[in-house]
Biotite code that builds the C-alpha atoms (Angstrom):
import biotite.structure as struc

atoms = struc.array([
    struc.Atom([38.946, 29.787, -6.661], chain_id="A", res_id=1, res_name="MET", atom_name="CA", element="C"),
    struc.Atom([39.517, 29.082, -3.030], chain_id="A", res_id=2, res_name="GLU", atom_name="CA", element="C"),
    struc.Atom([37.377, 31.376, -1.898], chain_id="A", res_id=3, res_name="ASN", atom_name="CA", element="C"),
    struc.Atom([34.416, 29.744, -4.001], chain_id="A", res_id=4, res_name="ALA", atom_name="CA", element="C"),
    struc.Atom([35.158, 26.619, -2.109], chain_id="A", res_id=5, res_name="LEU", atom_name="CA", element="C"),
    struc.Atom([35.264, 27.794, 0.987], chain_id="A", res_id=6, res_name="ALA", atom_name="CA", element="C"),
    struc.Atom([31.686, 30.036, 0.045], chain_id="A", res_id=7, res_name="PHE", atom_name="CA", element="C"),
    struc.Atom([30.524, 26.498, -1.417], chain_id="A", res_id=8, res_name="GLY", atom_name="CA", element="C"),
    struc.Atom([31.353, 24.330, 2.231], chain_id="A", res_id=9, res_name="GLN", atom_name="CA", element="C"),
    struc.Atom([30.057, 27.241, 4.645], chain_id="A", res_id=10, res_name="ILE", atom_name="CA", element="C"),
    struc.Atom([26.840, 27.536, 2.608], chain_id="A", res_id=11, res_name="ARG", atom_name="CA", element="C"),
    struc.Atom([26.379, 23.291, 3.093], chain_id="A", res_id=12, res_name="GLU", atom_name="CA", element="C"),
    struc.Atom([27.227, 23.727, 6.499], chain_id="A", res_id=13, res_name="LEU", atom_name="CA", element="C"),
    struc.Atom([24.757, 26.207, 7.130], chain_id="A", res_id=14, res_name="LYS", atom_name="CA", element="C"),
    struc.Atom([22.343, 24.533, 5.562], chain_id="A", res_id=15, res_name="ASP", atom_name="CA", element="C"),
    struc.Atom([22.805, 21.675, 7.917], chain_id="A", res_id=16, res_name="LYS", atom_name="CA", element="C"),
    struc.Atom([22.740, 23.591, 10.934], chain_id="A", res_id=17, res_name="LEU", atom_name="CA", element="C"),
    struc.Atom([19.235, 24.752, 10.015], chain_id="A", res_id=18, res_name="ALA", atom_name="CA", element="C"),
    struc.Atom([18.223, 21.253, 9.184], chain_id="A", res_id=19, res_name="GLN", atom_name="CA", element="C"),
    struc.Atom([19.814, 20.010, 12.396], chain_id="A", res_id=20, res_name="GLU", atom_name="CA", element="C"),
    struc.Atom([17.340, 23.300, 14.274], chain_id="A", res_id=21, res_name="LYS", atom_name="CA", element="C"),
    struc.Atom([14.370, 22.323, 12.633], chain_id="A", res_id=22, res_name="LEU", atom_name="CA", element="C"),
    struc.Atom([14.998, 18.701, 13.897], chain_id="A", res_id=23, res_name="TYR", atom_name="CA", element="C"),
    struc.Atom([15.597, 19.444, 17.229], chain_id="A", res_id=24, res_name="LEU", atom_name="CA", element="C"),
    struc.Atom([12.754, 22.253, 17.464], chain_id="A", res_id=25, res_name="GLU", atom_name="CA", element="C"),
    struc.Atom([10.815, 19.390, 16.052], chain_id="A", res_id=26, res_name="ASP", atom_name="CA", element="C"),
    struc.Atom([12.111, 16.739, 18.995], chain_id="A", res_id=27, res_name="GLU", atom_name="CA", element="C"),
    struc.Atom([11.426, 19.244, 21.671], chain_id="A", res_id=28, res_name="ILE", atom_name="CA", element="C"),
    struc.Atom([7.499, 20.353, 20.364], chain_id="A", res_id=29, res_name="ARG", atom_name="CA", element="C"),
    struc.Atom([6.914, 15.973, 20.484], chain_id="A", res_id=30, res_name="SER", atom_name="CA", element="C"),
    struc.Atom([8.811, 15.565, 23.949], chain_id="A", res_id=31, res_name="GLU", atom_name="CA", element="C"),
    struc.Atom([6.980, 18.260, 25.455], chain_id="A", res_id=32, res_name="MET", atom_name="CA", element="C"),
    struc.Atom([3.289, 17.130, 23.757], chain_id="A", res_id=33, res_name="ASN", atom_name="CA", element="C"),
    struc.Atom([2.007, 20.673, 23.291], chain_id="A", res_id=34, res_name="PHE", atom_name="CA", element="C"),
    struc.Atom([0.319, 19.075, 20.245], chain_id="A", res_id=35, res_name="ALA", atom_name="CA", element="C"),
    struc.Atom([-2.666, 18.587, 23.006], chain_id="A", res_id=36, res_name="GLN", atom_name="CA", element="C"),
    struc.Atom([-2.816, 21.601, 23.857], chain_id="A", res_id=37, res_name="ILE", atom_name="CA", element="C"),
    struc.Atom([-5.487, 23.621, 22.278], chain_id="A", res_id=38, res_name="VAL", atom_name="CA", element="C"),
    struc.Atom([-5.305, 27.238, 21.572], chain_id="A", res_id=39, res_name="GLY", atom_name="CA", element="C"),
    struc.Atom([-3.205, 29.472, 19.536], chain_id="A", res_id=40, res_name="LYS", atom_name="CA", element="C"),
    struc.Atom([-3.304, 33.188, 21.201], chain_id="A", res_id=41, res_name="SER", atom_name="CA", element="C"),
    struc.Atom([-0.240, 34.858, 21.652], chain_id="A", res_id=42, res_name="VAL", atom_name="CA", element="C"),
    struc.Atom([-0.327, 34.550, 25.345], chain_id="A", res_id=43, res_name="SER", atom_name="CA", element="C"),
    struc.Atom([-0.635, 30.564, 25.232], chain_id="A", res_id=44, res_name="LEU", atom_name="CA", element="C"),
    struc.Atom([2.043, 30.627, 23.043], chain_id="A", res_id=45, res_name="ARG", atom_name="CA", element="C"),
    struc.Atom([4.132, 33.022, 25.076], chain_id="A", res_id=46, res_name="ARG", atom_name="CA", element="C"),
    struc.Atom([3.378, 30.923, 28.427], chain_id="A", res_id=47, res_name="VAL", atom_name="CA", element="C"),
    struc.Atom([4.391, 27.578, 26.291], chain_id="A", res_id=48, res_name="LEU", atom_name="CA", element="C"),
    struc.Atom([7.743, 29.111, 24.921], chain_id="A", res_id=49, res_name="LYS", atom_name="CA", element="C"),
    struc.Atom([8.702, 29.702, 28.729], chain_id="A", res_id=50, res_name="GLN", atom_name="CA", element="C"),
    struc.Atom([8.261, 26.295, 29.494], chain_id="A", res_id=51, res_name="VAL", atom_name="CA", element="C"),
    struc.Atom([10.018, 25.004, 27.195], chain_id="A", res_id=52, res_name="GLU", atom_name="CA", element="C"),
    struc.Atom([12.994, 26.894, 28.308], chain_id="A", res_id=53, res_name="THR", atom_name="CA", element="C"),
    struc.Atom([12.466, 25.893, 31.954], chain_id="A", res_id=54, res_name="VAL", atom_name="CA", element="C"),
    struc.Atom([11.417, 21.907, 31.129], chain_id="A", res_id=55, res_name="ALA", atom_name="CA", element="C"),
    struc.Atom([15.058, 20.532, 30.889], chain_id="A", res_id=56, res_name="PRO", atom_name="CA", element="C"),
    struc.Atom([16.065, 21.965, 34.274], chain_id="A", res_id=57, res_name="THR", atom_name="CA", element="C"),
    struc.Atom([15.482, 20.739, 37.691], chain_id="A", res_id=58, res_name="ASP", atom_name="CA", element="C"),
    struc.Atom([13.141, 23.567, 38.678], chain_id="A", res_id=59, res_name="SER", atom_name="CA", element="C"),
    struc.Atom([9.947, 23.672, 39.778], chain_id="A", res_id=60, res_name="THR", atom_name="CA", element="C"),
    struc.Atom([7.647, 26.325, 38.303], chain_id="A", res_id=61, res_name="VAL", atom_name="CA", element="C"),
    struc.Atom([3.981, 26.954, 38.739], chain_id="A", res_id=62, res_name="LEU", atom_name="CA", element="C"),
    struc.Atom([1.736, 28.112, 36.212], chain_id="A", res_id=63, res_name="VAL", atom_name="CA", element="C"),
    struc.Atom([-1.132, 30.371, 37.283], chain_id="A", res_id=64, res_name="TYR", atom_name="CA", element="C"),
    struc.Atom([-3.682, 32.460, 35.958], chain_id="A", res_id=65, res_name="GLY", atom_name="CA", element="C"),
    struc.Atom([-4.795, 29.663, 33.196], chain_id="A", res_id=66, res_name="ILE", atom_name="CA", element="C"),
    struc.Atom([-9.024, 29.633, 32.677], chain_id="A", res_id=67, res_name="ARG", atom_name="CA", element="C"),
    struc.Atom([-10.277, 26.602, 31.878], chain_id="A", res_id=68, res_name="VAL", atom_name="CA", element="C"),
    struc.Atom([-13.759, 26.225, 30.309], chain_id="A", res_id=69, res_name="GLN", atom_name="CA", element="C"),
    struc.Atom([-16.143, 23.660, 32.209], chain_id="A", res_id=70, res_name="GLU", atom_name="CA", element="C"),
    struc.Atom([-15.589, 20.304, 30.935], chain_id="A", res_id=71, res_name="GLY", atom_name="CA", element="C"),
    struc.Atom([-12.177, 20.468, 29.663], chain_id="A", res_id=72, res_name="VAL", atom_name="CA", element="C"),
    struc.Atom([-9.889, 18.414, 31.526], chain_id="A", res_id=73, res_name="ASP", atom_name="CA", element="C"),
    struc.Atom([-6.676, 20.061, 32.539], chain_id="A", res_id=74, res_name="CYS", atom_name="CA", element="C"),
    struc.Atom([-3.009, 18.367, 32.618], chain_id="A", res_id=75, res_name="ALA", atom_name="CA", element="C"),
    struc.Atom([-0.135, 19.391, 34.493], chain_id="A", res_id=76, res_name="ARG", atom_name="CA", element="C"),
    struc.Atom([3.699, 19.227, 33.106], chain_id="A", res_id=77, res_name="TYR", atom_name="CA", element="C"),
    struc.Atom([6.244, 18.547, 35.736], chain_id="A", res_id=78, res_name="PRO", atom_name="CA", element="C"),
])
């Protein structure tokens, strides 16, 4: 009986943790404002993931090698 209660508590905590993780990922996306970036290539997603990793630090990062079509605005992310 005690095991069943413990497993129930563990399941509830895992569900709560999963919800918090989704919430925090959404907060990061909205804070980073990546929604304005157009493109879904593997390369772009890899770069954005690296930006997410470095963004909370005080490090300066140079992202280079990005091709921009003529007439498309570029944005700089501090």
